N, C-alpha and C positions, 0 to 999 in steps of 0.2 A: 499519353500512354500510362497505364497503371503499372505500378511497381511489381515486377515478378516476385512472388513470395520467396522463391528459391534464391534470388539475388540478395534480398534483404536478410534472409536467414543465414546465408553464407557469411555475410559481413558481420552480423551480430554474433554468430558463433565464433568467428575468428577473434573478435574483440574479447569474448568471454573465455577463450581457450585456456588461459592460465587457471581460472577457477574450475573448469571442467577437468583439466589434466591432473589437478590436485586430488581427484577422487579416483578410486579404483574403477568405479562404475559411474557413469554420468547420471546419477539418480535423479537430478533435477529435470532431466529430459524424459524420464519415464512417466508414462501416463498413470494418473491416480484413479483408482476406482471411483466412479461417480457417486456423488451424494444425492440423497433423495429427501424431500421435505415432507413432513407430516402436515396434516391440516392444522390450522391455528388452534391451539389448545388452551383451555382454562386451567391454570396451574396453581398449586400451593407448594411453595418451596420452604420446607420446614428446617429450622436450625441452620439457616444460611449464614454465610460470611461473605459480604460483598464489598468491593473496593469503592471507596467514595472520593477518590482523588488524592487522599492522604494516607489512609490506612483502611482497615477492614472493620465494618460494622457487623453486628450480629442481630439475628431475629428471623422473622418469617416474611416472605415476599409473596405477592399474588399477581397473577397475569391474566388479563382478559382482553380478547380481541387484539393481541399483539402488543399490548402496553402493560406496564406495571400500574396497579391500582392500589388504593389505600387500605381496603379491607377485604376480607375473605368473601368471595362470591358464593351465591347460594348453591351452585352446582360446580363441581371441580372435576375435570377430566383426568388430571394427572397429579397425584400426590408424590412429592419427592422428599425423602429424608436426606439432608445434605450435611449431616454432622461430620466435622473433620475435613470438609472440602471447601474450596474457595471459588467465589464467583468474580470474574473480571469481565469488563466489556470486551468485545472483539477488537482486534488490532486494525490499523489502517496503514496503507502503503501510499505515500504522497508522491512518489516518483519512480515510475518504471515504464517499460515499453513492451512487455511480453504478453499483453492482452489486447494489442491494437490491430491484429489481423487474425484471420480464422485459424491459421496454423498455430499461432501462439495461444489463442483462446482454447483450442482443443487440448493442448498439452499442459497449460498452466492454470486455467480457471479453477479446476478442482483442487489443485495444490494450494491455492490461496485459502480455500475453505478448510482443507486439512490442517493448514498452519494456523487456523483461527483468525485469518485476515479477511474481514467481510467488506472492507471499503478500500477502493483503489483509485489512483489517478494515473492515466496513461498519457504521457506528455508530448507525443508527436506522431500522430497517425494520419495516414492517407484517408481522406474522407470516403473514398470508394471502398476502402478496406474496413472502415469503422462502421459504416451504416448497417451492414447485416448483423453486427454484434450488439447493437443497442437493445433489440428484443431479448437477446440472451442475458444481458446484464440486468434485465428486469425480472428474471426468474427467481423463485424463492431459494434455490440451492446453488446460486452463483454469487460472486462478489458484486456489490453495488459499485459501479465504475463511472468515473468522470473521463471523458475523452477530449483531448485536445486535437482538433483538426485544423486549427489555425496556428501553424508552427512557422514562425517568421525568422529568416536568417538573411545573410548577405549573399551576393552572387557568387562568392567564393567561401561560403560558410558551411559549417556543420549543420545537418548531416549529409550534405551533397556527396562528399567523398565516399561515404558508406553506401549511398543509394546508387551511385554510378558504377561501383565495383572497383577492383584493383586497376592500377595504371600499368599498361603493357610496355614493352621495350620501345615502342614508338612514341611513348609519352601520352597516349590516348587511353581513356577509361573504356571499360567494357560497354558502357551505355552512355549516351550523351546527356549532359546535364539538362538540356532542354526538355527531356522526357519528364522531368520532375519539377522544374521551376514553375511556380504559380499553379502547380497541380498537387503533388504530394506535399510540397512545402511552398511558402510564399516568400519571394525575394524582395527586399527593400533595402536600397543602398544609401538613401538620404531622405531627409524630411519631405522633400517634394514627392518622392515616390510613395511615401506613407499616405499623403493626401490623394494622390492619383490612383492608388491601388486599394484604397480602403474598402471598396465594394467587394473585393475578393474575400476579405475577412467577413463582412456582413452576409455574404452569400453562403457561408458555411454554418452548419449546425455544430457549434463548438461550446464546450462547457467553460473554458477559459482560453486565454491566449498564452502561448509560450514564445519567448524571444531568445535567440541564441547570441551570447557574447563570448568572445574568447580572446583574452589579452588585447583588449581594445586600446590600451595605452601604447601598443607597439604597431603602428601603421605599416612599418617596414616589413612586417611578416606577410603582408598581402602581396609583396613582390616575389615571394618564394614559391616557385611552381609546385614543390613537394607539399606545400600546405594548402593548396587550392582545394576547397571543399571542406576545410577543417577549421575555419575561423568564424567570424560573426559580425554583427552590426556594430557601428560606433555609438558613442554616447549621445550625440545629437539625434540620431535616428531612433534610438531607444526612447528618448524623452518624447519625441513626436508620437511614437506608437502608444506609449502609456497615456498620453493626453487623449488621443482619439479613442482608445479602449475605454477609458473612464467616462468619456462623453457617451459612449455606446453601452454603458452599464456592464462592461466586461472586466473580469479580473485578469491580471497579468503575472505570469511566473517567468523569471529570467534565469536562464542557464548562465552561470558565471564560472570562470576558471581562475582569475586573478583577483587580488584585492582591488585593483582599479576597476574591474568589472563590477565588483560588489558595491563600490562607492558610486558608480554610475547608476546602478539599480536603485540605490538609496536616494540619490539626487533626483531621479526620475519619478520617484513615488510608486515603485512597483509594489504589488501586493505580496508576492512571494519571491524569494531567491532560492533557486532550485538546487543549489550546491553550496556546501561549505568550501570556501577557497582552500586549495591545497590537498585535494584528494589524490593528486599526483602532480609532481613538478615537471611540467612539460618544458621543452626547449632548453633544458639544462639550468633552469632557474634554481637558485638556492631555496631550500624548503622554508627558511626563515622569512623570505620575502612574501610569504602568504599569510603572515600574522596580521590579524585585524586590529587596527589601533583602537584604544578604548573609546575615544571620541566618536569614531565611526560606528562602533557598536551602540553607543548611547543614541546616536542619531537614528539608527535603524529601529531601536526600541521606541523612540518618540514618534516615529512614523508608523508604528504598528505593523512593521514588515515581518512576515513569517519566513523563517529560514529552514529549509529542508536539509537534514544533516548529511546524508549520503556518504558516511564514512566507510561503509562496507564496499563501496565502489573501488577503493584502493586495491582490493584483492584482484581486480581485473588486470592489474599491471604487474609484471614480474620484476619488482624492485628488489635489489640486493638488500641483505639484512640491515646494513648500516643506514642506507637511505630510507628503508621502511621505518626504522626506529625514529628517524628524524621527522618523517611525515606524520607518524602517529603522535609525536610530541607536539607538533604544530596543531594537529587536530585537537588535542587535549587543551592547549592554550586558547585556541579560538573558541572552543565550547565554553571554557571558563569565562572568557571575556563576554561572550553573548549572554551567558546565564547571569552573570553579575550585572549586566546592563538591563536585564529584564526583557530580552528579545524572545519572542515566541518561537520555540523550536518545534519542528514537525518531523515525524519519523518517515524516512524514505531511503531506499537502498540504491536505486538505479543499477541493480544487478539483474541482468536479463534472465539468468538461470535460477533466481531465488525470489523470495518475497520479503515483506517487511520484517519477518522473523530474523533474517540475516542481519539487518540493521540493528535490531534489538540486541543481538548478541555482540555485535561490533561495539555499540555504545556501552554495553555492560562491561566489556573488556577494557575500555578506556578509563573507567572508574572516575569520571568527572561528575556525573549525575548521581544523586542519591537514588536508591532503588524505587522509592515512591515517586520521585520526580520522573524517572524514566518510564515507569508504568503509566503515569498520568499522560505523558506525551504520547505514548504508543496507543493508549486505549480511550483517552478522553479528548485531548487537545487536537490530535490529528483527525479523527473522525469528524469532529465538529468543524474543523477548518475546511474539510472537503465538502461537507454538506451542512452549511450553517443554518439552513431553514428547518433542520430536523433536530429532535431531542435525542441525541446519541450520547453514549458514554456515561449513563447514569442509571440509577435504580429507583428513582423517585416516581410517584404517581404521574402518569402522562409521558414518561420516557419510553422509548421503544424497548420492548422486551427482547433484546439481543444480548447474549452473554455466552461465556465459556465457563465450564466447570472444570476446576483443576484439582489434582490429587494433593498438591502441596502449595505452600505459600510462596508466590513468586518474588516477594520482597526479601525472602531468606534464601531462595534457591532459584536462579534465573532459568534453570532447566525445567522447572515446573510448567513453564509456558509451552514447552515443546510438544506436549502430547495432551491436548484437552480430552477429558473423559466424556464430555458432552458439549455439543454445539447447538445453540438455540438462536434462531433468527426471527425476530418479530413474532415470538410465540410458537414458532414451528421448530420441531426437533429435526436437525439435519443428521442423517445417518447414511452409511454406505450399505446398509441392509434394507432392501425394498420391503422385507417382511416387517421390520420394525416400523417403517413409515406407514405401511398399510394397517398395522395393528393399531397405531395411534388414531388413524382415521376411523376405524371401527369403534374405538373407545369414545371418540368424540360423538359419533352418531348415537351410541348407546346412552351415554351420559346426558345427551341433549334430548333424549326421548324420540329420536327420529327412526329408530328401529321398531319393528312391530312385535307384539305379543310376547311369546316366550323368549325369543332372541333378546329382546330388551331386558327382560328380567334376569336371564342367565348372564348376559354381558355385564349388566350393572353389578351383579354379585361378584363376577370375576374381577372387574375393575376395582371394586372395593377391597377384595381380599388381597390383590396384588399391590394395591396402592400403599398399604401400610409399610411394606418392606422395600419399595422401589428405591434403588440407589441411582445416583446420576450415572455411574459407570455402566449401568445396564443398557443404556442406549448407544454406547459407543460401538465402533467397528461393525463386524458382521455377525456378532453372536446372536442378536435378536432376543436375548434373554431379558428378564425383568427384575433380576436380583443379583447384586454383586456378591461373588463368593467371599471376597475379603476386601478390606479397604486398601487400595494400592498407595504406595508412596510415590513421590515425584521421581526418585532415582530408579525405582523398579519399573515404573511406567516407561521412562525413557530408555532403559536397558532393553525392555521387551520390544519397543519400537525399533531400536537400532538392530536388534537381532533379526527382526522380520524383514529388514531391508537387504540383508546379506544374501 
C-alpha cells in the first residue's frame, strides 16, 4: 500500500508545529511564484567580485554554454555591470524531506530556488512517490535533487511511527506497519536480514542509502511500547549494511541521535552522518552526554566521514530556555571539536518547513565557524559532496556557471544571503517574470544571428544599448526591467523582502 500523502503530511506538520506556531503566518507553507529559466546565455560579467572559498576575487568573468570560460567570447548575449555586488555559488541542502512527494514538491521546490538553494538531498522517500518527481528535478528552474528511496530501519524504528499515524486508546496505530515495511521503508533487524533482503535495496533507484539509528546503546528502549516505530538498527546491522552498500558502489548516510550512534557510524565506515548528536536530548538524557570525544572526532576525520550539521532542527522541539541554552552549548562544542579535528561539515537543516537557509542562519548564530568557513561549507563543500562528479561551487574555467548575485558582502552581513538579486543556473537566468525569461531568449536568438532581416538588426542594436547599463538587480523579481534604479544594500533588500511578505 502506498503511503497516503495526507497521513504523512499530518505527521510531518505535527512534528514541525512549534516552528510554524512561532510565526504569525505559516509563510513556509505558502506557495512561491514559479521561477522561469531563460535560454542558456553567453555572458560577460564585468567588475565582478566572486567567492573563491576563502574571500572575494575581482575581475571579469565569462560564461559560454553554461560554463565559465577563460576569455571573452566573440559574441555576448548579456553584458552585466556588477560593480559593488557579490557573486557566490548557490547553496545546498544535505538533509531534508520536503521534496520527496508531490505535495511537498509543489509547495517547496520553488522556495528552494527563491532561497538560492539549487542542490538538495531528500533522505527518505517512498519509491512510488519519488519516481514522478525525478523528471521535475531535471528541469532548469528547479533544484537538482538526490533522492533516497532505500531508507533502512528496524522493525520498531523511525519513521514507522510517523508513517502509521498516532496511536489510539486501544494501543493501535491508524495504519498497520505492514503497509510500509519493505515498501516505503526497508526493515533489517540483524546482519542475516541484510544478506537476505539486499535485493530490495538493489531493486530501487536510489542515489544513496540512509540507515536509521537511535540510541543503539540502549537495547532496553525496544521493550517500551510508546517508543515503537521511533528507534533504529543496532551497530552490527549497520556494519553489515555499510559493507554491502560499498560492495554495491552505494554511499551510506546514517541518522544518529546519540554519541554511541555516531561512534557506530564511524566504526562501520559510513560516508555521511546525517545529524550532529544532541539536536535534542530525548528520553531525559543530560545534554552533556551528547559531547563528541576528541579521539572520536579525529577518527571520523581520518575516515573522511562527512557530518551534516542539522542544528536548525532544534527549533522543532519546544525546549524551555535553560535546556535550549544547554543544547546550543553542546552544539557549539561539538562543532568546535569536529572543526579542530578536520571533519568535513555539510550544511543540512532537516527542517520540513524550511531550506538550507535556516541552517545557514542557525550556524551563523552559534558563532563557531568563521564567516568564510561557513560560506564555503554552504556553497562549495556541500554541493560538491552531493554531486561529486560535477564541477560546482567555483568560478574557474570549466565550472558550471551557477551563482547568486548579492547586494552585500555575506562575510560581513549574513543577511545579504537572504535576498539574491539574481539567480543563474548553468548560464540560465532564473526569474519569476516570464517576460524577462522570454526577453533573454529573444536576445540570444538575435545575438546568435538566428533572427531574420531587420528584426536581427533592431534587436542587436537594442541589446547593445541596454547591455552597457544592465545591472544584476534588473533580472530579479517581476519587474522585467533591464536597469537598476539604484544600487541596493543588503539591509534594504531584506527589509523590502520582509515587508512584501506581510
